[in-house]
Residue, then its C-alpha position, 0 to 999 in steps of 0.5 A: m785948326s780950320l779956317q774961319p767961317s769967312s772962308a766960305g765960298l773959297r775956290g779951294v782949301v789945302v788940308t793935311h790929313a792923318p788917316d790913322e791917329h798914330d800917323h804923323a805922331s812927331e812934332h817935326e812931321r806935323s810942322t813939316h806937313a803944315a809948311l808943305a801944305r802952305q806951299l801947295a796952297g800957293l801953287l794951287g791958288y788955294a787957302a791953307g786950311g790946317e788939319y782936315r775937319p769934315g764940313r768945316h772948311g767952306a770951300s768948293h774943292l778940298y785938296f788933301l795932303p795925307s800923311t800916308t798913301l790912301t786906300t781906294d776906300q779911304a779916298l772915296a770917303l774923302g771925295i778924292r777921285g783923281v790926281d787933282d784932289l791930293f798930293g800923294g797916291v791911292v792904292p787898291h790894297p794897303f800892302v801895295a804901298t809897302k815894300a811887300i809888293s816888290h818881290p815874289l813869294v818864295a814858292c808855290g803855295a807860300m802864304a800870301i796876303s789878300g789882293w796879292n797879284p803874282a804877276f807883279a814880280p815877273c813884270a818888274g823883273d830885274a828892276v828890283l834886287a833879288g829877294y822875296s816877300v814873306f808872310s810867315l816865319e816858315d816862308a821867311r826862313q826858306a827865303g833867307m836860306k835861298l838868298l844866303a847861298q848867294g851872300p848876305v841877306r837884308v831883312k826889311p820891315v815892309r812899313a818902316t821908312g828911311g832905312r829904319g829897322q833893317s838888319v843884315a844876316r850873314d849866316a843861318p844862325g844870324l838869320d834865325r836870330l833875326l827871325a826869332a825877333a819877328d812878330p808873327a802877327e805883324l808878319a801875317r798882316h803886313g809881311l817882311v822882305l828879305e833881299q840881297d845885301l849890297d856893298e858900296v851902295r849909292t841910292f838914287s831918287v827918281g820921281q815925278v810930281h803933278v800939281a796945278e797942271l804942272t808936271a815935273s820929273y826928277y832924279g837925284w842922289q840921297r845922302l845918309t846921316r846919323d840921327n840923335r841915337g846914332e842910327e844911319v838914316f835919310g839925310g837929304t837929297e839933291l835933285v835935278v828937276a825937269r819940266g814934263g814927264f820921265e822922258s824929259l830927264l834923258e836929255p841931256d844924257p844924265g850918264p849910264d848909272i842914272r839913265h839905268a835907274i830912271g829906266q828901272a823906276r819907270r818900269y816899276d811904276a808901269c808894273v804897279a799901274s798894270c798889276y794893281p788897277g785903281f792905282f793913281a798918284s800925283r807924287r811918285n818917288y822911287d829909291v833905286a840902289l846901286g852897289r856890289d853883291a857878294a861876288g863883286c858884281w854891280r847890281s841895281g834895283v828899286l828898293e822902295q816906292s813912295w806915293r805920299a809926301g816924303g823927304a824930298t817933297g820940299a825940294e820937289l815943291a820948290a822946283l814947281e814954284v820956280f817953274r810957275r814963276e818962270p814959264a820958260r824954265t825947263r830945269v832946276r836943281t834943288r836940295c833938301v837937307e836933314i841934320f840931327g843935333a847942333s848945326p849951323e844956320p841954314p844958308p841964306g834963301a833956304t826954306v826952313h821946314f823945321r829947326a827945333t827940338d822934337p820930343q821924339v827925335g831930338l834936335l833936328t833941322k830940315y830945310t830946302v835950297v834952290e841951287p844956282d844953275v849955269h844951264p837953267h834951260 
């Protein structure tokens, strides 16, 4: 839908946008993005304009909520020039928005994708786990065998989200079975990540959002749940959100594990900016895993990045709304929850983004809560 002609002359309109017709295919994603667009409109003092329709929104400024990270070419075609034009991010090449950028190639002369910058992996260093990005089956097997010498290997499709589609190889035959199922065309076009597998894993979220001259940073803890097919997937995040940049998260001291995760996320973020000119984002989220490797040693690293609206965005925007209402407030706790199947009513005061049966994923409830905090400042 679009705004009626009476919207002409509005200061601004927030619009959702799916660059690819296959993006946002599910009902719950469309509904959630529409709800997030309304929240963004409230923060900006704009109108909510529904889905983007060129030339039909009648406003002096369009603010975009894309379903994916945009490329530079896509952004320029929409008139997006900087962080005040969208909630999300812009990258110079599509692969930069996927897991593929996180790891080095397996060897000199290994196949790489156009635009690949070999400087990123040494820049990120131990901010990521041990692993390789590969673009051919031959390189994938070589990478897998190298990693198997140290323990089990996690095979990760680079474009999947929420942990979906991942498998673990524990020996060479298992690796071969997984790679035999890989699509060579998908591999050459987008890549595949092979990474050390960890046990006893905890996943932290570290991120930052900038909307309407408000900047907030956060750390949090993810939880997993089972979807209606029984697959383990993202089930929500609890966030501690601070007004200001990443440095605002360090006082009071969040503890060694979270402090280390914040440092790894900041390093990863800085390396993207230095190695891929043209990158910018008003929403940055980094998943950082902490767990034990096959030798029993604790390891941690950024698993993936997200520069688009994600599972934690309801909680992010709820925190910004608190900061907008309460100018003296510097910290807030928020929580977003996703529950598959039958569930109790969301708690009083929750912002419900979706509570219905989605034709693709089944019964699903998604909501956000602002938690009471005895130390709000």
